[in-house]
N, CA, C and O atoms as CSV, one atom per row, in Angstrom:
chain,resi,resn,atom,element,x,y,z
A,1,MET,N,N,107.063,76.192,123.358
A,1,MET,CA,C,107.130,75.439,124.595
A,1,MET,C,C,105.770,74.823,124.890
A,1,MET,O,O,104.740,75.438,124.612
A,2,PRO,N,N,105.751,73.631,125.443
A,2,PRO,CA,C,104.478,73.005,125.782
A,2,PRO,C,C,103.727,73.777,126.854
A,2,PRO,O,O,104.323,74.505,127.648
A,3,GLU,N,N,102.394,73.604,126.864
A,3,GLU,CA,C,101.531,74.235,127.865
A,3,GLU,C,C,102.064,73.934,129.257
A,3,GLU,O,O,102.477,72.807,129.531
A,4,GLY,N,N,102.059,74.935,130.145
A,4,GLY,CA,C,102.506,74.748,131.513
A,4,GLY,C,C,103.935,75.195,131.751
A,4,GLY,O,O,104.311,75.436,132.898
A,5,GLN,N,N,104.746,75.315,130.705
A,5,GLN,CA,C,106.127,75.745,130.880
A,5,GLN,C,C,106.282,77.250,130.719
A,5,GLN,O,O,107.317,77.806,131.085
A,6,THR,N,N,105.293,77.901,130.189
A,6,THR,CA,C,105.309,79.354,130.059
A,6,THR,C,C,104.007,79.910,130.629
A,6,THR,O,O,102.952,79.285,130.521
A,7,LEU,N,N,104.095,81.079,131.229
A,7,LEU,CA,C,102.911,81.733,131.774
A,7,LEU,C,C,102.913,83.193,131.373
A,7,LEU,O,O,103.898,83.892,131.608
A,8,PRO,N,N,101.825,83.675,130.768
A,8,PRO,CA,C,101.736,85.118,130.522
A,8,PRO,C,C,101.601,85.857,131.854
A,8,PRO,O,O,100.779,85.487,132.692
A,9,ARG,N,N,102.401,86.888,132.044
A,9,ARG,CA,C,102.295,87.759,133.219
A,9,ARG,C,C,101.730,89.083,132.736
A,9,ARG,O,O,102.130,89.601,131.693
A,10,THR,N,N,100.793,89.625,133.507
A,10,THR,CA,C,100.150,90.877,133.145
A,10,THR,C,C,100.099,91.790,134.350
A,10,THR,O,O,99.752,91.345,135.444
A,11,LEU,N,N,100.439,93.062,134.174
A,11,LEU,CA,C,100.231,94.091,135.195
A,11,LEU,C,C,99.067,94.927,134.685
A,11,LEU,O,O,99.150,95.545,133.623
A,12,ARG,N,N,97.965,94.941,135.462
A,12,ARG,CA,C,96.741,95.531,134.932
A,12,ARG,C,C,95.950,96.286,135.988
A,12,ARG,O,O,96.125,96.102,137.193
A,13,THR,N,N,95.080,97.136,135.486
A,13,THR,CA,C,94.048,97.733,136.327
A,13,THR,C,C,92.933,96.686,136.413
A,13,THR,O,O,93.118,95.549,135.978
A,14,ALA,N,N,91.801,97.055,136.962
A,14,ALA,CA,C,90.674,96.118,137.024
A,14,ALA,C,C,90.153,95.766,135.635
A,14,ALA,O,O,89.492,94.742,135.467
A,15,THR,N,N,90.444,96.605,134.634
A,15,THR,CA,C,89.849,96.388,133.318
A,15,THR,C,C,90.830,96.107,132.173
A,15,THR,O,O,90.442,95.515,131.166
A,16,GLU,N,N,92.100,96.525,132.316
A,16,GLU,CA,C,93.019,96.363,131.183
A,16,GLU,C,C,94.471,96.462,131.631
A,16,GLU,O,O,94.761,96.992,132.704
A,17,PRO,N,N,95.396,95.943,130.796
A,17,PRO,CA,C,96.811,96.079,131.125
A,17,PRO,C,C,97.245,97.548,131.133
A,17,PRO,O,O,96.741,98.355,130.352
A,18,VAL,N,N,98.184,97.884,132.022
A,18,VAL,CA,C,98.793,99.215,132.004
A,18,VAL,C,C,99.877,99.204,130.935
A,18,VAL,O,O,100.060,98.201,130.245
A,19,THR,N,N,100.593,100.305,130.797
A,19,THR,CA,C,101.704,100.396,129.852
A,19,THR,C,C,103.007,100.348,130.631
A,19,THR,O,O,103.146,101.011,131.659
A,20,TRP,N,N,103.963,99.567,130.145
A,20,TRP,CA,C,105.283,99.519,130.773
A,20,TRP,C,C,106.365,99.527,129.716
A,20,TRP,O,O,106.089,99.401,128.523
A,21,LEU,N,N,107.607,99.680,130.170
A,21,LEU,CA,C,108.764,99.709,129.282
A,21,LEU,C,C,109.662,98.519,129.623
A,21,LEU,O,O,110.213,98.475,130.722
A,22,PRO,N,N,109.826,97.555,128.714
A,22,PRO,CA,C,110.755,96.451,128.959
A,22,PRO,C,C,112.193,96.981,128.963
A,22,PRO,O,O,112.589,97.732,128.072
A,23,LEU,N,N,112.973,96.576,129.987
A,23,LEU,CA,C,114.349,97.062,130.117
A,23,LEU,C,C,115.404,95.980,129.932
A,23,LEU,O,O,116.422,96.207,129.278
A,24,ALA,N,N,115.160,94.787,130.515
A,24,ALA,CA,C,116.192,93.751,130.490
A,24,ALA,C,C,115.564,92.363,130.552
A,24,ALA,O,O,114.440,92.188,131.024
A,25,LYS,N,N,116.321,91.382,130.062
A,25,LYS,CA,C,115.947,89.973,130.165
A,25,LYS,C,C,117.146,89.208,130.696
A,25,LYS,O,O,118.246,89.305,130.151
A,26,ASP,N,N,116.932,88.449,131.757
A,26,ASP,CA,C,117.989,87.647,132.381
A,26,ASP,C,C,119.233,88.474,132.705
A,26,ASP,O,O,120.358,87.994,132.568
A,27,GLY,N,N,119.022,89.722,133.135
A,27,GLY,CA,C,120.115,90.591,133.563
A,27,GLY,C,C,120.809,91.353,132.457
A,27,GLY,O,O,121.696,92.161,132.734
A,28,ALA,N,N,120.437,91.123,131.219
A,28,ALA,CA,C,121.065,91.819,130.089
A,28,ALA,C,C,120.098,92.857,129.524
A,28,ALA,O,O,118.927,92.559,129.285
A,29,ALA,N,N,120.594,94.076,129.313
A,29,ALA,CA,C,119.753,95.143,128.753
A,29,ALA,C,C,119.237,94.732,127.379
A,29,ALA,O,O,119.948,94.111,126.590
A,30,LEU,N,N,117.991,95.089,127.115
A,30,LEU,CA,C,117.398,94.792,125.807
A,30,LEU,C,C,117.930,95.748,124.746
A,30,LEU,O,O,118.309,96.878,125.052
A,31,GLN,N,N,117.956,95.291,123.507
A,31,GLN,CA,C,118.317,96.163,122.394
A,31,GLN,C,C,117.232,97.229,122.260
A,31,GLN,O,O,116.075,96.992,122.608
A,32,ALA,N,N,117.607,98.389,121.760
A,32,ALA,CA,C,116.693,99.533,121.672
A,32,ALA,C,C,115.379,99.190,120.974
A,32,ALA,O,O,114.320,99.658,121.393
A,33,GLU,N,N,115.431,98.383,119.920
A,33,GLU,CA,C,114.201,98.058,119.193
A,33,GLU,C,C,113.263,97.136,119.987
A,33,GLU,O,O,112.086,97.022,119.645
A,34,ARG,N,N,113.765,96.482,121.034
A,34,ARG,CA,C,112.919,95.629,121.885
A,34,ARG,C,C,112.494,96.340,123.167
A,34,ARG,O,O,111.672,95.814,123.918
A,35,SER,N,N,113.036,97.514,123.426
A,35,SER,CA,C,112.699,98.299,124.621
A,35,SER,C,C,111.750,99.430,124.220
A,35,SER,O,O,112.151,100.587,124.100
A,36,VAL,N,N,110.484,99.063,124.019
A,36,VAL,CA,C,109.458,99.984,123.528
A,36,VAL,C,C,108.252,99.901,124.454
A,36,VAL,O,O,107.799,98.804,124.784
A,37,ARG,N,N,107.724,101.055,124.878
A,37,ARG,CA,C,106.538,101.060,125.740
A,37,ARG,C,C,105.378,100.350,125.052
A,37,ARG,O,O,105.141,100.509,123.854
A,38,GLY,N,N,104.664,99.561,125.851
A,38,GLY,CA,C,103.518,98.848,125.311
A,38,GLY,C,C,102.714,98.220,126.429
A,38,GLY,O,O,103.024,98.412,127.605
A,39,PRO,N,N,101.678,97.467,126.069
A,39,PRO,CA,C,100.845,96.828,127.084
A,39,PRO,C,C,101.677,95.919,127.983
A,39,PRO,O,O,102.580,95.221,127.521
A,40,ALA,N,N,101.356,95.939,129.274
A,40,ALA,CA,C,102.119,95.195,130.275
A,40,ALA,C,C,101.724,93.722,130.277
A,40,ALA,O,O,101.060,93.243,131.197
A,41,VAL,N,N,102.143,93.017,129.235
A,41,VAL,CA,C,101.895,91.581,129.093
A,41,VAL,C,C,103.204,90.952,128.628
A,41,VAL,O,O,103.804,91.410,127.656
A,42,GLN,N,N,103.653,89.892,129.325
A,42,GLN,CA,C,104.902,89.244,128.943
A,42,GLN,C,C,104.778,87.739,129.163
A,42,GLN,O,O,104.382,87.303,130.244
A,43,LEU,N,N,105.110,86.954,128.161
A,43,LEU,CA,C,105.167,85.509,128.282
A,43,LEU,C,C,106.507,85.163,128.926
A,43,LEU,O,O,107.556,85.545,128.408
A,44,ILE,N,N,106.483,84.441,130.055
A,44,ILE,CA,C,107.704,84.140,130.801
A,44,ILE,C,C,107.794,82.640,131.025
A,44,ILE,O,O,106.840,82.014,131.486
A,45,ALA,N,N,108.964,82.057,130.691
A,45,ALA,CA,C,109.217,80.635,130.905
A,45,ALA,C,C,109.923,80.435,132.242
A,45,ALA,O,O,110.465,81.378,132.819
A,46,VAL,N,N,109.909,79.223,132.714
A,46,VAL,CA,C,110.567,78.877,133.967
A,46,VAL,C,C,112.041,79.287,133.899
A,46,VAL,O,O,112.736,78.951,132.941
A,47,GLY,N,N,112.517,80.016,134.920
A,47,GLY,CA,C,113.918,80.423,135.004
A,47,GLY,C,C,114.244,81.755,134.361
A,47,GLY,O,O,115.341,82.274,134.567
A,48,GLU,N,N,113.331,82.330,133.588
A,48,GLU,CA,C,113.581,83.627,132.969
A,48,GLU,C,C,113.281,84.745,133.956
A,48,GLU,O,O,112.401,84.618,134.807
A,49,THR,N,N,114.023,85.845,133.833
A,49,THR,CA,C,113.733,87.058,134.605
A,49,THR,C,C,113.669,88.245,133.646
A,49,THR,O,O,114.364,88.280,132.631
A,50,TYR,N,N,112.830,89.204,133.986
A,50,TYR,CA,C,112.666,90.409,133.171
A,50,TYR,C,C,112.627,91.625,134.081
A,50,TYR,O,O,112.210,91.532,135.235
A,51,ASP,N,N,113.056,92.752,133.565
A,51,ASP,CA,C,112.943,94.034,134.263
A,51,ASP,C,C,112.093,94.959,133.401
A,51,ASP,O,O,112.283,95.061,132.189
A,52,PHE,N,N,111.137,95.641,134.069
A,52,PHE,CA,C,110.245,96.577,133.391
A,52,PHE,C,C,110.186,97.870,134.182
A,52,PHE,O,O,110.442,97.880,135.387
A,53,GLU,N,N,109.849,98.962,133.506
A,53,GLU,CA,C,109.630,100.251,134.160
A,53,GLU,C,C,108.164,100.619,133.974
A,53,GLU,O,O,107.634,100.589,132.863
A,54,TYR,N,N,107.518,100.970,135.095
A,54,TYR,CA,C,106.131,101.417,135.058
A,54,TYR,C,C,106.079,102.807,135.671
A,54,TYR,O,O,106.584,103.014,136.775
A,55,GLU,N,N,105.475,103.766,134.969
A,55,GLU,CA,C,105.314,105.121,135.485
A,55,GLU,C,C,103.885,105.311,135.948
A,55,GLU,O,O,102.954,105.324,135.142
A,56,ALA,N,N,103.717,105.460,137.264
A,56,ALA,CA,C,102.382,105.663,137.824
A,56,ALA,C,C,101.952,107.112,137.641
A,56,ALA,O,O,102.787,108.015,137.657
A,57,PRO,N,N,100.658,107.335,137.467
A,57,PRO,CA,C,100.162,108.713,137.387
A,57,PRO,C,C,100.494,109.457,138.689
A,57,PRO,O,O,100.314,108.908,139.776
A,58,ILE,N,N,100.966,110.675,138.586
A,58,ILE,CA,C,101.376,111.468,139.744
A,58,ILE,C,C,100.156,111.868,140.566
A,58,ILE,O,O,99.137,112.299,140.024
A,59,GLY,N,N,100.278,111.717,141.890
A,59,GLY,CA,C,99.241,112.178,142.807
A,59,GLY,C,C,97.967,111.361,142.802
A,59,GLY,O,O,96.933,111.817,143.290
A,60,ARG,N,N,98.030,110.164,142.259
A,60,ARG,CA,C,96.816,109.349,142.198
A,60,ARG,C,C,97.097,107.945,142.703
A,60,ARG,O,O,97.872,107.206,142.097
A,61,ARG,N,N,96.470,107.577,143.811
A,61,ARG,CA,C,96.613,106.223,144.334
A,61,ARG,C,C,95.801,105.283,143.454
A,61,ARG,O,O,94.694,105.613,143.028
A,62,ARG,N,N,96.367,104.103,143.187
A,62,ARG,CA,C,95.626,103.130,142.397
A,62,ARG,C,C,96.058,101.722,142.753
A,62,ARG,O,O,97.186,101.489,143.188
A,63,SER,N,N,95.157,100.804,142.564
A,63,SER,CA,C,95.456,99.388,142.761
A,63,SER,C,C,95.667,98.744,141.401
A,63,SER,O,O,94.868,98.920,140.481
A,64,LEU,N,N,96.744,98.003,141.292
A,64,LEU,CA,C,97.029,97.227,140.093
A,64,LEU,C,C,97.076,95.762,140.484
A,64,LEU,O,O,97.166,95.424,141.665
A,65,TRP,N,N,97.015,94.909,139.500
A,65,TRP,CA,C,97.046,93.474,139.740
A,65,TRP,C,C,98.116,92.840,138.862
A,65,TRP,O,O,98.149,93.068,137.653
A,66,LEU,N,N,98.990,92.045,139.473
A,66,LEU,CA,C,99.978,91.269,138.732
A,66,LEU,C,C,99.417,89.856,138.637
A,66,LEU,O,O,99.224,89.190,139.654
A,67,GLU,N,N,99.160,89.406,137.430
A,67,GLU,CA,C,98.506,88.119,137.216
A,67,GLU,C,C,99.403,87.159,136.452
A,67,GLU,O,O,100.209,87.565,135.615
A,68,ALA,N,N,99.244,85.875,136.760
A,68,ALA,CA,C,99.885,84.799,136.011
A,68,ALA,C,C,98.793,83.823,135.589
A,68,ALA,O,O,98.056,83.297,136.422
A,69,ARG,N,N,98.704,83.593,134.305
A,69,ARG,CA,C,97.718,82.651,133.760
A,69,ARG,C,C,98.429,81.715,132.790
A,69,ARG,O,O,99.483,82.046,132.246
A,70,SER,N,N,97.846,80.561,132.584
A,70,SER,CA,C,98.386,79.661,131.566
A,70,SER,C,C,98.078,80.262,130.198
A,70,SER,O,O,97.251,81.167,130.088
A,71,THR,N,N,98.736,79.764,129.163
A,71,THR,CA,C,98.453,80.273,127.824
A,71,THR,C,C,97.021,79.948,127.410
A,71,THR,O,O,96.494,80.567,126.486
A,72,GLY,N,N,96.383,78.983,128.080
A,72,GLY,CA,C,94.988,78.663,127.828
A,72,GLY,C,C,94.028,79.517,128.631
A,72,GLY,O,O,92.813,79.381,128.489
A,73,GLY,N,N,94.564,80.415,129.490
A,73,GLY,CA,C,93.732,81.335,130.260
A,73,GLY,C,C,93.451,80.919,131.692
A,73,GLY,O,O,92.810,81.668,132.429
A,74,LYS,N,N,93.922,79.723,132.118
A,74,LYS,CA,C,93.696,79.280,133.499
A,74,LYS,C,C,94.486,80.157,134.457
A,74,LYS,O,O,95.678,80.395,134.262
A,75,TRP,N,N,93.815,80.631,135.485
A,75,TRP,CA,C,94.417,81.534,136.457
A,75,TRP,C,C,95.306,80.747,137.413
A,75,TRP,O,O,94.857,79.766,138.005
A,76,HIS,N,N,96.573,81.168,137.572
A,76,HIS,CA,C,97.506,80.517,138.484
A,76,HIS,C,C,97.755,81.361,139.737
A,76,HIS,O,O,97.843,80.817,140.837
A,77,ALA,N,N,97.869,82.665,139.583
A,77,ALA,CA,C,98.164,83.524,140.731
A,77,ALA,C,C,97.803,84.964,140.398
A,77,ALA,O,O,97.792,85.369,139.236
A,78,GLN,N,N,97.507,85.733,141.458
A,78,GLN,CA,C,97.256,87.164,141.309
A,78,GLN,C,C,97.738,87.843,142.580
A,78,GLN,O,O,97.490,87.354,143.682
A,79,GLY,N,N,98.424,88.965,142.429
A,79,GLY,CA,C,98.868,89.766,143.571
A,79,GLY,C,C,98.506,91.217,143.358
A,79,GLY,O,O,98.613,91.747,142.252
A,80,GLN,N,N,98.076,91.850,144.430
A,80,GLN,CA,C,97.701,93.273,144.338
A,80,GLN,C,C,98.935,94.138,144.545
A,80,GLN,O,O,99.753,93.881,145.428
A,81,VAL,N,N,99.052,95.164,143.719
A,81,VAL,CA,C,100.121,96.152,143.815
A,81,VAL,C,C,99.442,97.505,144.067
A,81,VAL,O,O,98.666,97.975,143.235
A,82,ILE,N,N,99.731,98.121,145.204
A,82,ILE,CA,C,99.130,99.415,145.519
A,82,ILE,C,C,100.155,100.511,145.231
A,82,ILE,O,O,101.236,100.530,145.818
A,83,VAL,N,N,99.809,101.417,144.331
A,83,VAL,CA,C,100.696,102.507,143.927
A,83,VAL,C,C,100.185,103.772,144.615
A,83,VAL,O,O,99.030,104.164,144.447
A,84,LYS,N,N,101.067,104.403,145.393
A,84,LYS,CA,C,100.679,105.637,146.116
A,84,LYS,C,C,101.311,106.837,145.465
A,84,LYS,O,O,101.110,107.963,145.920
């Protein structure tokens, strides 16, 4: 896809992506071989939806950041996620 039509989304701490489990794409469950825990980075095109599972450390409050950047690294958006 041309630049601008896809954006990498990342769920991260201040220094690195966390680990998540991909569950579904566009409402359909992923095949077992595609549902593997890994770094929380996903390339998403306009109109696509994804479901992920993130397990926060028990008893530890932390701030995470959900970021959207262009494939060239230009920052488009960032939102803070506070996990209690």
